[in-house]
C-alpha positions, 0 to 999 in steps of 0.5 A: 499500499502506498505510504501516502495513503495512511496519512488518510486514515485520520481524515476518514474519521471526520467523515460520518458516512466514510464506511457507506456507499460513495455518493455521486456529489462525493465522486464528482467533487473527489480530484481525479487521476487518469492513467489509461486512456487511449486518445483515439477511443475518446473521438465521439461519433459527433466529432467523428462526422465533423472531422469526416466532413472536414476531411471529405471522407465518407464513413460507413455509418448514416447517423451518430446513432448508427455509429453508436449501434455499431458499438456492441462488441463480443471481445477485444478484437471486435472493438479493435476493427472498428476503432482503427476504422474510425480513426481514419477521420484523423488527418491533420494537426488540427484534428488531433488538436480537436480530438485531444481537446474535446478530452481533455475539455470532459475531464475539466468537467469531471475534475480530473486533475492530472492525465497520462493518455496514450496514442497509437502513432502506428495507426496513423503513420500507416495511413501516410500521415507524418508522426509530427502531425500527431504529435503537435496537435496533441502536444498543442492541447495538453499544454492549452489544457494545463494553461487553462485548466492547470491540468497536468499531463504525461504523453505515452506513445503505444506500440501496436502488438499485432504488428511486428517489433521491427515496425516498433522499432521504426515507429520509435525511431520516426519518433526520435525528433519529438522524444521530448513530447513524451514520458513513456511507451506503452504496448495495446492492441490484440493481446492474445498471440502477441505476448510481451517478450515480443517487444523486448528489444524495442522496450529495451531502446525505449528505456535507453533513450531515458523513457519509462515503460508500461504494458497491456497485459492480463486483459484477455492474455494470461497472467504470464503476460503480466509476469513478462511485461514485469520481467523482461519490458521492465514496466512500471505499471501494468494496464488492465492486469485483471487476470493476476487474481487467477495467480496467488504468487503474482497477487503477492508479487504486485502487492509486495512490489507495489506494482499499479494496475490501471483498470477500466471497470466499463471497457472491461464490461463492454469486451466481455472480460467480466459478463457484468460489473457485479462481477468485476474484482477491482474491489477485491484487488484493492482490499488485497493491497494491490495497487489498483486504479480507476480509468476509462480506456476507451470512453467514446466506445465504452460508455463512460469517462471517469465520473461514469467509471466511479458512479458505477462502481458505487451503483454495482459494487457498493464501493465506499467513500474510503474505497473511492479515496484509496483509488485516488491515493493509488492513482497519484503515487502511480502517476508519472509526475514530479514530487511538486505536483503529487503533493498538490494532488494529494493536498487537493484530496485532503480537501476534498475530505475536509469539505465533505466533512463539514 
């Protein structure tokens, strides 16, 4: 358990209902940190149609309603097929700015104070889009959010694991002039059949350039993928990781080494990792001492941003205020921010508790 969490136990005594189910008002006011969000997955249908019209691209959908109706997935791959198709509307630096800004504006509405979003450059470079166009548009929006909202951020480049390691290495080379824009590299896309070990060398190159590493593992893939990501890719965080619960030894490792899991509840339901949210293990993992956090993954496709995920945990799993605060503490501790900003976020959380007690 992160050291800072114990400090908040005394604050809980100020909350007469701290052990009761967290209400929407409390969860809305709670300062939030998002560590697992794919910018391309925040492309709402309305913006998709606007960008398609701007770039004269024909969509295979007649309306926004038709797009939303298509968002019924049976597994990760059925989602990815539509995800990559929708990304085709992103063409210009302004498109990537608009995509990122729309997400950040939603975050501001929901009191998200720090974000560490992913982006998939290979999705765009394979279509002939220069990587500089992608990263400059995203970075400009992140800077505007800092200036206008006081929102901090760390950008993470993700390699597409269904492609080869050679292609990932080429992507990293293309990113060389823009390495100052990113803080870490990650691994996403189709998990089954593409273990972390496939990308051991490119992650070693990334680390040699001073970049941190994260990886999707243990969503559809087995616990062994989590172990590989830790041992071979030397990741600081595991994205998803919910299948760790199948291995008591791995669970013990995660607790002892304080390895964060960036869990995405509504995503897990939409992609059938769990059939219903009542089956989700996030709070079981939390109470077992695993450093789990709440995130939205691909909110435009999965029906909710940070707030909707937290509301769902309160509704379906009776998440308490104490658990919500512990999840937030975990996210602050797991983030790639400096100590000054970490202290600011902890202070904001403490103030939220004091205000709620009054």
